[in-house]
C-alpha positions in Angstrom: 15.7 -6.2 9.3 14.4 -5.0 5.9 11.7 -2.3 5.3 8.6 -3.0 3.6 5.6 -0.7 2.2 2.6 -2.5 1.2 0.3 -1.0 -1.2 -3.1 -2.2 -2.4 -6.8 -1.3 -3.1 -8.8 -0.3 0.1 -11.3 -3.1 -1.0 -8.5 -5.6 -0.1 -8.2 -4.3 3.5 -8.8 -7.7 5.0 -6.2 -9.3 2.8 -3.5 -6.6 3.6 -4.2 -6.9 7.3 -3.7 -10.6 7.4 -0.6 -10.6 5.2 0.6 -7.6 7.6 0.3 -9.8 10.5 2.0 -12.8 8.9 5.1 -10.8 8.2 5.2 -8.4 11.1 8.1 -10.2 12.7 10.3 -10.4 9.4 9.7 -6.9 7.9 9.7 -3.5 9.4 6.4 -2.3 7.8 6.8 1.1 7.2 3.4 1.7 5.5 0.3 0.0 4.3 -3.3 1.0 3.5 -5.2 2.4 6.6 -8.8 2.4 7.1 -10.0 6.3 7.6 -13.4 6.9 8.9 -15.6 8.7 6.2 -16.1 11.9 8.4 -11.9 12.4 8.8 -11.2 11.6 5.4 -10.9 14.9 4.1 -8.8 15.9 7.3 -6.3 13.0 7.4 -5.9 11.9 3.8 -3.4 14.6 2.5 -0.9 13.7 5.4 -1.1 9.9 5.0 -0.9 10.3 1.2 2.4 12.5 1.8 3.5 9.9 4.5 2.9 7.0 2.3 5.1 8.5 -0.6 7.9 9.2 1.9 8.0 5.8 3.1 8.2 4.4 -0.4 11.1 6.4 -1.1 13.0 5.1 1.9 11.6 1.5 1.8 13.7 -1.7 0.8 10.5 -3.6 -0.7 7.7 -2.4 -2.2 4.8 -4.7 -2.4 1.5 -4.1 -4.5 -1.1 -6.4 -3.7 -3.2 -7.1 -7.1 -5.8 -9.7 -7.1 -8.5 -10.5 -9.8 -10.9 -7.8 -10.4 -13.9 -7.6 -12.7 -13.1 -10.7 -14.3 -9.5 -9.3 -15.1 -6.8 -11.7 -13.8 -4.0 -10.3 -11.7 -5.6 -6.8 -12.2 -3.4 -3.7 -11.8 -5.3 -0.2 -11.8 -4.4 3.4 -12.7 -3.2 4.3 -9.3 -1.1 1.0 -9.2 0.5 1.4 -12.1 1.6 5.3 -10.9 3.0 3.8 -7.9 4.9 0.9 -10.0 6.5 4.1 -11.9 7.1 6.0 -8.9 9.2 3.2 -7.5 11.3 2.5 -10.7 11.9 6.6 -10.9 12.9 6.9 -7.2 
């Protein structure tokens, strides 16, 4: 079974969750954007961020969700661009 990491804006949480549910029997999902409660963000984010990059380094498939944003079709922001560069380097 291929391993996949799903990435995308936290604003796409529902769309990513729906996609995740649709592929859960087809791929081993290593990581995906997770909701972090505001009061726990400072404590949890550093480890979640490290784990995310480690999972990218060991995945077979990296999927960056990009939807239209603010009138820009297929918008990819700076964080998405950085992730694409990271994937290309490893």
